[in-house]
N, C-alpha and C positions, 0 to 999 in steps of 0.2 A: 741071188742077184749080183751081177758084177759091179765093181766100183764105178766103172764108167756109166752104167745104166743108172745106178743110184745117184750119181752126180747130176745126170741129165734130169732126173725126176726132181731133184732139189731145185735146179734152175727153173723148171717149169712151175714148181710150186710157189717160188718166191717172186717171180716176175709177174706183173699184171698182164692183161690181155693185149696191151700195147707193147709187149716185149719187142726189143729190137733184134732178137734172134728169130729168124724164120725157121719153119719146119725143116727146111733142107739142111740148115746148119746143125740143128739138133740131131739130125740123122747122120751128120758127118759127110753129106753129099756136096756141100758147097765149099769152095776154097777162097773166094774173094769177098770183097766188101759188099758185093751184091747180095750176099747171104743175110745182110741186116736190113731191117725195115728202116724207115726214116728217122726214128727217134727212140730214145730209151723209154722204158716204162715210166709212167707218171709217178709211180711209187713202187715200193718193194712189197712188203706184206703189211697187213693191218697193224700189227704191233709197232712197226717202225713208223707208219703213217702218223700215228698219234703223238709221236715224240717231238715234232717240230714246235719250236717255241721262239718267242721274240728275244732278241739279244738286248742287252742293256744299251741305252742310247749313247751316241757320241756326244758327250757332254762338253760343257764349257767350264774348265777347271783352272784354278791358279794354286799351284803348290808353293807354299811360302816357307822360307827360312830353313831349308834342308841343306844337307851336305850333298852337293850335286856333282856327280862324276859324269861328264858329258861323253867321254870316250871320243871326243872331237879334238884333234891336235891343236886347232886354232883357238877353240873356246876354253880348253883346259878344265880345271876343277874350280868349283865355287864352294868354299867352306860354309858360306851362308848365302844360299842362292834360291832363286825362284824359277819355276817353269810354268809357262802359260800354254794351255792346250785348248783348241777349239776345232770342232768339225773333224776330229780325228787327226789333226795336225799339230805339231809343235810350232807355236807361233813365236814365242820369245823365250830366251833363257838369259837371266841376268839377276840383278839385285834390286830390291825395293820396287818390284813391278806392281802395277795395278790394272784392273780390268773390270769395267762396269758389267754387271750381270753374271760374272763368273762365280762359281762355287769355290770358296777358299778352302783348301786342304792344308791343315797345319803340318809343317814338315820338321818341327823341332825334334831332335833326337832320331831323325831318319836319314838314311842315305838314299838318294834318288839316282838311279842309273838306268841304262838301257836294259830291256828284258834280255834274259839269256837266250842264246840261239843254239838249238839242238840240231844236228845235221844228219842223223841216220838212226832210225828207230823202227824196229819191227813191232808196230803197235799191236798187231793181232796176237802177239805172244803175251800180252799183258795178263791174260787169264792164267798163264802158266808160271806165275812169279816164283822164283827160287826153286823150280822143280827139276833143274838139271841135277841128276843124281851123282853119286860118288863111286860108281862101279860100271864096268863095261855093260853095254846094253841098256843103260838107264841115263845116258848122257844127253846133252842138249840136242844134238841132231836126231837122236833116237826118239825123244819125246815129241819134238816138233814135227817130224815126218810121220810118226805114228798117229798122234792125236790131231795134227793139223788137217788131215783128210776127212775128219769127222765134223769139222766146223760147218756151220750154216751161216747165212747172212746175219741172222740174229746174234750168233756167237761173235762174228766180226764186229758188229755194231757195239755189243756190250764191251768187248775187249778194247776197242778203239776209244770208247767213252771213258773207260777206266784209266787208260793211259793218258788221255788228254787232261782229265781232271787232276791227275797227279802232276802232270806237267805244269799246269797253271798254278796249282798249290805250291810248286817248287820254284816258281819264278821264271819259268820258261814261257816266252811269248811267241816263239817261232820253233817249229819242229819239221822234220822230214820223215814222213811215213813211208818206209820202205816196205811196200805191201807185197810180199811174196807168198801170200796164201789167198789171192783173189781167184777162186776156183770157178768163176763164172761172172757174168755181168752184174748180177744182183749183189755179189760180194763187194765188187768195186763201189757200187752205189751205196751200200751200207757204210763203208768206210767214209765216203765223201759226205754222207748225211751226218755222221757223227762229227766230222771235222767242221762242217758248215754250221751246225747247231751250236757248237762250243764257242765259236768266235775266235779261235786261235789262228794265227798266221802260219802258213807252211806250204810244203810241197808234198803232193801225193805221187809216189812213183809206183807204177804198175810193174809187178814182177811175175815170176814163174813159180807156181806151187810145186812142191815135191810130188813126184809121181805123175806129173802131167807131161812127161816127155821132154822137158827142158826147152820148150818152145814158147816164146812170147806170143800172146794172142794179139797179132797185129791188127786184126779187125777191131777188136775191143779198144786197142790203143787209139786207132783212128776215130772211132765213135766217141771215145772220151774227149778227144781233142775237139771234135765237132760240136758236141753237146755241153762243153765245159761251162758256158755261162749259166746254163740252167742247173747243172749238177753241183756246181761249186759256188764260189763267191769271189769277190775282187781280191781277197787276201790269200787265196789258195791258188797254187800253180801245179801244172801237170808235169811229171817226169817219167823216165823209163828206168826201172830197176833191172839193169841189163845183166844177163848171165855171162856175158863175155864171149870169147872165141875158143877157149880151151876145149878141144875135142868136138867143136861145133863151129868151125871157122866160117863156112859158107852161110849157114843160118845166122850166125852172130853178126856177120857183116851186113846181111840183109836187114836185120833188126836195127842196127846202128844207123844205116843209111835212111831208113824210114823215119826214125826219130829226128835225124838231122833235117830231113825234108819238111817235117811237121814243126820244126823249131822247138823240139822238146829236149830239155837237158837230160844228160845220161849219167848214171851212177853205176859203178861196178865194184864188186868185192875183189880186193887184191890181197887176199889173205894167204895165198900160196906163192911160193917162189916162182919166178918166171912170168907171172901174169903181166907185169908192167913191161918187161922187155919184149914179150910177145906182142903187145899192142904197139910198141915202138917199131918193131920189125915190119909190121904190116901198115905202118904209117896211120894208125887209128887213134893214137893218143892225141887228143885235140884240146883246144882251149875250153875251159869250163867243165871238162869231164871230171867227175868226182871219183876218186880212188879211195876205197874204204880199207882201213887197217894199215896197209903198207908196211907191215912189221918185218918183212924180209927184203925190203927195198935196198938194193945196192947203191953205191955212190953214183954210178953211171945212170941207174934208173931214176934216182932222185934228181939228178941234173936234167934228165929227159923230161920229167914231170914239170920242172921249172921252165924249161925251154918251150914246152908246148903250151904252158899256161893252164895246165890241169891243176886240180886242187885235191886236198886230202882230208879225210874224216877219220879221226882217231877215237877209239873207245877203250882206254887203258884198262878199265875194270874188267870188261868182258874178255879182253885179250889176255890178261893175266889169269883170269879165272879158268878159261878153257885151255890154257897152255900154249897159246900162240906165241907168246914172248912179249918183248917190250918194244913199243913203237919208237922209231928213230926221230923223236921230237926235235931235238936241237939240229940235227942234220937237215931235216926238212926246212926248218925256219932259216937256217944259215944259207940254204940254197935259194931262198926267196919263194918257197912254196906256200901258198895260202892254205891254212888248215882250219878245221872246225872240230868241235868235240861232239861226242855221240853217246847216247844212252845204250844204243844197240838193242838189247833185249833184257827186260827185267827177269826173264827166266834165268839169266846168268848174273846180272848185276844186282838184283834184288830191289832196287829202287831207281828213281830218276833224279837223284841229287847231283846236279851238275856242278855245284860248289865243290863237292868231294872229287868230282872228275878233274876239275881245274887244279885242285890241291895235289892230287897224285900225279897229274901231268907235270907240274912244276918239280915235284920231288924226284920223279923218274929222270927228268932232264938233268937235274943237278947231280943225282947219284951216278948216272952213266958218264957224266963228264967230270966227276970227282971235284966239283966246285960248288960252293954255296951260292955262287952268283951266275951260274950258267944261264938261267932263265929267270927273269924278274917277274914279280907279281903283276906289275902293270902290263907287261907283254902277255902274260898268261890270261889276264882278264880281257885283253883285246881279242884273244882267240875265242873267248866265250861270248863275245858281243859283236864288235864291228868286223872282225876277221871272219867269224862264222857266217855273218850276213854276206860278206863278200864272197865266201866260198859257194854260197847258194845263188849268187847273182842278185841279192836283195839290198846291197849296201847303199844304193842311191835312195832307198826309202826307209831303211831301219838300221839299227846297229850303233847309232850314236844319237845323243840328244841335240841334234842340229836343227835350228829353225828351218821349216820347210819339209822336214821329214815327217813320217807318220809317227803318231804318239804311241810307241811301244815302250813302256817303262815299268820299272818296279820300284817299290819303296821298302827298304830294309830297316827294321827297328833295331836300334842299338840298345834298347832297354831290355837286355837279356843277359843272363850270366855268362854266356859264351861270347858276348860282344862287349858290353859295358860302355864304351865310348870310342870315338874315332881317334885313333892315333895315326898310324900309317894306313890310310884308307884302302889301298890296293891289297896290302898284306892282310888286313883285317878281313876283307871279303873272301880272298882266295883261301886263307888258312883257317878262318874261324866261322864264317857264315854257314848257315844251314837253312833248309826250307822252312823251318819253324820261325825264322826271322823275317820271312816275307810277309809284310803287312798288306801290301797293295800290289795288284798286277793290272796294268792297263794295256790293251791291245787295240790298235787303231782308234784310240780315244775312248774305248769302252772299258769300264772298270769290271773286270772279271773276278777279281778277288779284292775284298776290302775288310779291314779289321780282322785279318787272318781267316776270313771265311769266303768261300766261293759264293758269288752273288746270284747266279742264275742256274748253275748246275747243282742238282740235288745229290749231295754226296751219298746219303743213305739209299736213295733209289738206284744210283749207279752201282753201289756195292751189292745191293740185293740182286740186280739184274746180272751182274758179273758172276755172283755165286751160283745163281740158277743155271746160267749157261755153262759154267765150269762143271757142274755136276752132270749135266746132260752129256757133254763131250767125254767126260771121264767114263761114264757108264757105257757109251757107245764104243769107245775105243778099247775098253777093258784094261786101261793103264793102271 
């Protein structure tokens, strides 16, 4: 059986009878949106149907006597501060606050700060943790292209759940799922179901799987946009993981224009020299476009990014591990480019520790500029919070503990050998903090981690599902 026939069978198997792919599309006979019926399937497959569960409530909480880093330039820091949360919103930040009916959370010995913002993560690769080999033919692209084509919607769901659970555990409240293995509608819906159930904030960007001809499924993108209220949630947003225009100019421009017409933000890998200048030459580099890696960006390209109002996402661990080189952190910042940090893929990075990413980002900037003071810890933490939120277009709602914004925050315990006590708060977080110090994670006013434990996601079940799906795809792929 051919790979294409096998893939069609998978989609037929996992979509219910109300599948939005008509018979003509499955046979490849239709080219337009008319090939879809009016709605997505109500569900994917029986195993996934049973997973839906209630999220923790949006409680009424008063955090007392914590060291509060607001990441708000006007509010500043409160060495002994309080944060009041109600209905998913930050109501007040101050000292000696009180609130009738609020659950009081003692913050002594805790640092309260905005949740970390992750800006580019191939969540589907979470099943392939640390599997990029150390010889030709066994590298990152080898394994993802070979094994990725054997994924099913269940594999996508298990991988996405595993990545999200680690994200929450690690203090990440917002992430960007760069989904470039959505091999059919059921795959996209599986990712969205996992994101929705977890209660994490983020963007889901539809991409192009390897071996699928390098074409964005524009029909699927349109249907996702149309059915978004049912498929996702208020804290999830749709994006396009765009392949760009290299060797595919006409098709790439068509994809970009559709995304712009639909009001969908666009993200593109800029890991090769000339990608950014190519976009500039075609007048396609626009405000809000996210450029990933930018490791070969020239000064003129960096200036072009800044002028256009485009943004950058940097993942120094994966960029170093795969041999891309060192991202031009200081040059981007000096030019006024908004940047965020990225896990990229745990196939290369091993884990989703964004504290470590912030630390290496600072160290690389200082090393390249041969200065201990090239990049400050405070500026670095801004990149991991408010600036990361700005890069995704979310900064009006999250990224700082500003009254009126949504309650996305984390509590870090200093009662640990690697922390001890608060001295220089920004340096302590960037240089010393680890996921193990994350005591509490709140997203949209819902407590998703408390007392170092996930509140509604079952860690053991997630690990068992991931192991089961991993063994299946390994067997099918022969890897």
